[in-house]
N, C-alpha and C positions, 0 to 999 in steps of 0.2 A: 219277471220269474220269482216266485217267492220259495224258498227252500225253508223245510222245517228238520231239525235234526239235534240230538240230543249235546254233540262235543263239537268241538273245533274241528277234531280230524275228521269225524263224518261230515259236518258242513264243508271243509276243503274237499275231500274225495268226492261230493256230489257235486261241488261247484267246479273241480276238474272236469268231469262229466259233465256238465251244461257247457262249459267254454271250448272241447274237444282237446282237452290238454291230456295226453296218457299218462295216468296216474295208478301207479300200481299201491294196492292198500298196503301201507306202512301198519307192521304191528310196534303201536307206540302207544306209551302211556303218557296222557296229559295230567299233569299237577298243576294247581294254584300257584298265584306268586306267593302264597303266604307261606307255600312249604319250600322257598328256595333258600331259608336260611339250614334245614335239615339234609336237602337233598347233595350229594356229591358223587364222584365219579368212582366205582367202587373196584373194576379190576380192567384190564385192556387184553381179555383173552379172545372174544369174537367180534372181528372185524365185520363190519356192517356200513353200506353205503345209501346215503339220504340225500335224496334232493329235497330242498324247500323252494316252494314257488310263492311269491309274494302274490296272492291274491288279490290283497286290500286295496284300498286307495290311496295308503300312505307307507311311507318310509319303515322298513322292519330289519332292525339288526339282530344278529347271532353272536350269543355269548356260550362258550363252553365251560361249563363248572366243574372245575378240576378234583383233585383227589383232596383236598384241604379246604373245599367249599368257597374258591376262588374263582374270581370270574375272568375269561379271558376272550377278549373281542375276536369275530373271526368276519368282521365287515357287515355292509348292509345290502340292502335291496331295495330299489326303486318299485312301485307297482309294478306286477309285470315281468319283472327279473327273478331268476332263479340262481342257485346256489348249491354245489353239490360238495357235500362233507364225507370223507371217509374217516369213520367214529368206530366207536365199540357198543356193546350192548352194554347196559347200565350207566352209558355215560348221559347225564343230563345235557340239554341244551336251553338255553333260556331266549325268549323270544322278545326284545322290547321294540319300543316306537323310537322315533327321532331324538326326544331327549336323554331315553335311556330307561324310560320306566318301563317295568316288567309287564308284558302282556300275557303271559303263557308259560307252561317250561314242558319239554318233550324229553322222553328218553323210549331209546327204542327197544323194541323186545326182539329183534333178530332178524327181521325182513327187511331187504332194502327196497326201496319205493320211494314215492314222491308225499311230501306234505304240503298241502297248500294253506298257505298263514292267511288270516282273516283280520 
């Protein structure tokens, strides 16, 4: 089955539906890796819970970008695994591959749910 979509988030939600995974639409902004030097956590006012599901065929790792722009590892996921994170709106999460290369970055806009990684 071929999925056509404009962003990784939309692709992920479509993939989740196709796999029968309960995925609530996450209001999230997706950034390219070129913006990682300018992204930082802004505040810790609004708590949100996000589940990252690894729908790819490769290892994916999560790294939080803190208030100073530093990266903090939160572990990884093999294909088919998921990880639920209690985070805050405005906190960016970088998704990397096995060697640590940035794939993309998400920031929640306020709704809890599932992001399917590709």
